Structures are given as structure tokens and as C-alpha cells.
N, C-alpha and C positions, 0 to 999 in steps of 0.2 A: 617562419617555421624551421628553418634549416639551422637558423639561430639557435632556437628554442632547444632543437635537438642535441646541439654541440654543446650545450651549457648544462645539460644533466649531471646530477651529482652521480648517477649511476648510468655511465655512458654504455658499458656492455649490453645492458638490456635493451637499448635503443637500438644499438647495432645488430643484435640477435632479431630484433623484429624487422629492420629495414632489408636484412641478407636474407628474410624469407622469399622465395621465387615469387609467389604471387603478390606480395608486397611492393618487391622491386619492379614486378612488371606495371602494378598499378600505379605506382608513384611517377615512373617513367611516362606513362600514357598521360598521366595528368599533368606534367610539366610541358608536354608537348602539345597541348589543347590550347585554343585561342583564347579562351576565357574560363575561369572558374567560378560559377555560381552554384546556388542551391538547385536551380532548376537544371543545371546541366548534371549535377551529382544524381539527383532524382531520377535523370532518365537514363541511368546506368543500372545495370542487373543490382537488385538487393544483394548486399554481402556485407559480412562484419568489417571486413576492411574498409569499404565504401563509407560505413557509417562512423568507424574510428577515425578514419583520415579526415572526415567533416568536422568531428568533434576537434580534431587538432588545429583544423584550419579556422573555425570558430573562435577557440581559446587564445590563440596567438594573433587575431586580427584581421585574418585573411578575408573570411567570411564573416557577414553581419549575423548576430544572434537572433534565432527564432526559436519559437515553441515547437520542440522535437516533437514532443506526444503530441500536440494538434496535428501536426504534419503526417505523422505516422497513421493517426486515426482515420485521416482523410484518406488514405491509400488502403487501409485494412477495411473502411466502411465499404469502398469501390467493390473490392474483391468479394466481401461477405454479402453483396447484393446480387452478386450474379448466381446465387444459390436460389434464387426466386425468379422463374420465368417473367419475360415481359409481360405487364398487363396490369390489372387495378393492386393486385397485392403488391409487387413491384414497385408501383409509385407510391403507394400508402407508405412502405417501409423506408423508401427514399426520403419522403416527407417528414416523417418521425425522426430519421438520423439527422436531417440537415437541419430542420427547424426546432427541434427539441434537444437533441443531445449535442451538436456540433455548434448550435446556438450559444447554450450554456458554457461551454468550454471557450467560445470566442469572447465571453464576457469575464472571464478570469484573467488575472495578471499572468499565471503562469498554471497549466494543467498539472495536477499531480497524479503522481501514479495511482492513487486510489481512484481519483476521477477517469483516468484513463481506462482501468481495469473494470469498473463499473459500468462506463458506456460501451466497453466492448461485450459485456456480458448481456446488458439489458438489450443491445441491438441484436445479439445472438440468439436470444430466447424469444425477442419479438419476429425474428424471421421464421425460426422453427413454429412459431405459434400460428402466423399465418399461413405457413405450409400445412400445418395440420389442419386447420380450418378448411383449407381447399380440399383436402384429402377427405376430410369427412362431409363434402358435399355443402357446405353452407358457406356465408359469407360475413363479413363484419356487421353488416345492417342488421341480418337474421340472426346474429348471436343470441342465446338463449343461456339463462342460469344453468341449465343442464349441461351444455356445451361446456361451460366454464367449469363446473363439478367434475366433468369426464376428464377435461384436460388437467387439472390438479391430480388427480386420482391415480391418473394412468401414467405417472413419471416422477421423477426425484424432485425434491423439495424448490431446487432451483426454477422450476417451472413456475414459482410464485412471482419470478421477478418479470414476468408477462404482464403483473398489475401495473407495472409503469406504462408500458405501451396502452393497457387498457384505458387508463386514466386520460392518456393523451388523446385517444381516440373517440372517447366519450365527451372530453372537452371539444373536439373538433367537430362533433357531430357526425362521426362515422359509423359509430356503434350504438345500441341502445341504453338510456339513462337507468335503467331499473335492472342492471346485473352488477355483479361485483366478485372478486376474487379474495378468498380468505388471506389475508395477510400473515406474514411469519411473526409469531408471538417471542416478545421479548422475555429474557430472562430464561429461556429454555436451553441456552448453549451450556455445555459443561464447564467446570470450573475445577481447578486444583484445590486440595484440603489443605489446610495450613501445615498438618504434618509434613505433608508431600513437598510444599515449598520451601519449608526448614531445610530439608534434606537436600533438596537442589540448589537452595542458596550456598550451602556449605560444599557442594561439589564445585560450583562456579568459582568460588572463591578460592578454595585450597586446590581442586583439581587440576590437571593437566590436558583435559580433552579439549579445550577451546584455546584458539588465540587471542592476545590484547583486544581485536576488534569486536569479536564474538563474546567475550568475556564482558565487555563494557556495554554491548546491546543486550546481553542478558541481567545485569544488574539494572539496567534501566527499566526491563519488562517485569523482573520478580520481585525489587525492591519499591520501585516508585511508579509500577502500574503503567508506564508508557507504551502507546500503540507502536508497533514497529514503523507505520508510516510517518509518526512523527519523530521518531528517534533518528531515520537516515535523515531527516532534514535539518537536524542539528549542528551549527557552525561553531568555531572555536570563539566567535563572539558571545556564544552562551555560556563560555566557561573562562574561569581565572586560576592558573595555575602558579602558584608561588611555593617557595621552599617550604612554608608552614603550614599550607593548606591549598586544596583545591576545589572549586566548587563548579556546579552547572546548574543553570537556570532554565526551568522547564515551563515556569508560569512566570508570576510577578516577583518571585524572591528566588533568591540563589541559594541553592542547596550547598552545603558543606559535605564534601564525602570524606568519611573519616579513613584512615588505613584500615584494612587493605582495600577499600573500595575505590580507593584514587589513583591505585597503580596502572591498571588497565588504561586509564586516560593520560597518564603522565607517559606511559609507553607510546601511546599513539601521537603526542605531541612531539617526541623526537623524530618522527617520521615525514613530518609535512614536506611537500615540496620536493621530493626525491625524484619525480619523474617530469618529463615534458609534459604529459597528458595533465597533470594537476601540478604546475609549476608555483601558484599560488592560492592553491585552493581553500576555500571558506568552511569545506566541510568536514566534519568530524569523520563521517563515514565515506569517502571519496570513492566513485563508482568506476567500473572498466571504461566507460566512455568518458573522454577527455571533458572537464568542466563539470561534470554531472555526479550527483551523489549515487550511492549503493542503490540498487532498486531493493525496494522492501520485501519483495518476493524472494529475493536472493538471501537476502539475510534470515527470513523467516525458514527458508529451507535449510539454512546452514543449522538452525538452531533446533529443527525437527528431531534431530537425532537424540536430543537430551529431554524437551518438551515441548507442548503446543504453545506457541506464544500467545494466543487467544486464552485459553484455558488458563494461563499462568496469570495473565493481566485482570482476568475478571476474579481470580482467585485473591489476588493482591487488594485489588478494590473493594472486594467482599469483607475482607479483614479490617481494612482500614476503617470502612464506615461504621464497624461496631464501636470504634473506641475514639476516633477522632472527629470534630464538628465539620459538617459538609463544608461551608464556606472556607475553612482553612485547606481542606483537602483540595479543593476547586481552586482556590488562589495559588496553590505551591505548586501543584502538578500541572497545571495549565488545562483543567478539564472545565467545560460549562457548569454551571451549579446544577442544571437539570439534569444532567447526565449522572454527576455524584450523587442527587437526589434519587434517582431510580435505584442506584445500587446500594443506597441506604434503605430505601423500603425494601428491597429483597433481602438485605442481611437481617433487618429487625424482622420481617416475617418468618425467616429462617429460626432466629434466635426464639421468637415467640412460640413457634412449634414445638421448640426443643425444650423450653419452660414447660409447656402445656403436657408434653409427654411425660417429663420428669415428675411433676405433680398427680400427674394420675397414676404413674406407678408407685409412689410413695402412698397414695392413699390406698390403691390395692393392698401394698404390703402391711400397711396399718389395719386395715379392716380384717385381714389375716390374723 
């Protein structure tokens, strides 16, 4: 790791980091320890410096790689369970987290940020639900449809996530089989209109509010309808940058980026491997932690000052499905055909209502 720090292109940034008192103290203590393992680091108090140094040690071969999100979830879930008193509810929540959520994550090659966040939210809502049941003076076994309706009506829409826990509880024969929660309705999320998107695209391409990284991410969302979680996982192997053209592959086909859409990608390519944290990083969007890509939540928050990434993505797909065959969109943009079909049906329904309203208005005018 010392050799990696000494070979940085921008040595000053490495020296500035090392010369911070808390970093110097941490590295000194680490160097004096008998051994350096993931377990020994886990035993230390949680701190950004600990996590950053762990990433450096992994990136440069001192420690083996492990799924950090899975490890973080184990630690987080143990702390979350402390919100429930010891007893039946605590045991049920522990079983749900261990044998449903963590078991699914164990089956993954690598836990994605989206899975990590959804699992945290699901566990949090399940724990809240179990506490609510106890405060209501009932149990899972005696749960009624009236209880569920009261749960959903008495709080935010995130309470709907308890349906995942309820399905597991019913399947595990812990709750009655004749009850159900109202699921979230698809197609109700807001989307940007075509005119608003056109203005945003012009601002992203020609404005000066965004740096190259955020500008390229905005292009992926506004023009190609990409989810932020998918964008941050793009690697340089998904691109080709030549003097005469630049391409990015989002699905099965490379997409040529015409000027000026290619410039942010070209700018990012010139900054590869300038730090010890990412000496040979494959990520187009390297994160703050060594060897890892940028968190989707971080990038989403940065773009939030200009637009909602979800509303922009839904608006892009809504417009695309009006004019482009579904199989082509799915193949080029990397979406499943079923997902694109849902957007196409929504677009057709909207357009059909527009035509119907127009004909009705014309008919009224003609009769007058």
C-alpha cells in the first residue's frame, strides 16, 4: 500500500490525507498491530477512516475482497433488531432478516446498492410493523384485515413495504392466509413532460452547472432513460473512445455519442488512475471508497438540484415508446421487454385519451 501511495500521479492529495492527525494515528496503530484482517478491522469503532483504509488494503492485495455491503448489512441488522424487546416479535424479525433477506443476498455474486437499500427499508418497516402490532394489543397469528387497513391508512406509503414481510409470514404459517395489503400501483409516479425534458437537455449540454461526471450521468438519464443504479455500474469496457467517435454500450448494441454528447465521456477518460484509491479502476464513476463505484444515492442527490432522476427517466421512456418499437428499445437500452412493454402500454393509453379528448372537442365545435 505504501508503494501505491508513493506512485500516485497527484502525490499532494495523498500527503494531505496522510498528514491529517486522525489518519496518521490510525495508520500508526495499524502498523503496530500483530495482524491485519477484516475481523480485526470490524472490531474497531465504525469510522470513515477505517472503511477507507480497508478499501485501500483490499485494492492493493493486503486483504482479500469481500462483499462490503453484505458485511455492512449484517452489522446494521443486528443494531436494528435492538429496537424490538426480546421475545416473539424479536425472534420473528431475526428469522425474517436472516432467512429471507440475508439468504437472498448470500445467493448474489455481489449485493447491489439497490438491493442493500431495499433490504434495509424492508427490515426497518417490518420492525416498525411488529412494534405497531404489539402496541395495538394483537399478534401476527391474530392479525385481521382491519388491522392491515388501519396500518396502511395511518402512515406514509412506505408502510406498503410491510407487504414483503407479511407475504413471508403467511408463507411461514405465522400469519392468517386470508389477509393482504394493498400493493403500490404502477404508473402513478410523476414523469417529466417532453418540453421540460428538452429544456433540461439543452441546459445539461450547454450549461455550466455540472462537472463532466454529473453531465455524463445526466445524459444517460435524460436521453437514454437509464436508471442511476445501472449508470454507476458502467465500466470502461462498456465504452470505446476513438478520435473519430465515442460509444457506450447499455444493452446489446454500442451507441455512438455524437458531439457534444461525447465530450463529458472523453473528459472522464483523461482522469483515469490518478489516485491510489483507484489505480486501475474499471468504473466510469469511481466512488469515494477504494475500488468501488460511486453510490447511486450520491449521484442522484447531486443531480437533484436540476431534476428528479426518476421523473426524467420515466419521461424519457414514455416518449420513446410512442415512436420506437419495443424490442429495439429493450435491446439497445438494456431493459427487459416486460418493462418496456409496461411503459408502451402507458404511453398508448395516454395518447389514446388525448385523441379521444381532441375528437370530442372537435365534435362539440362542429355541432355548434
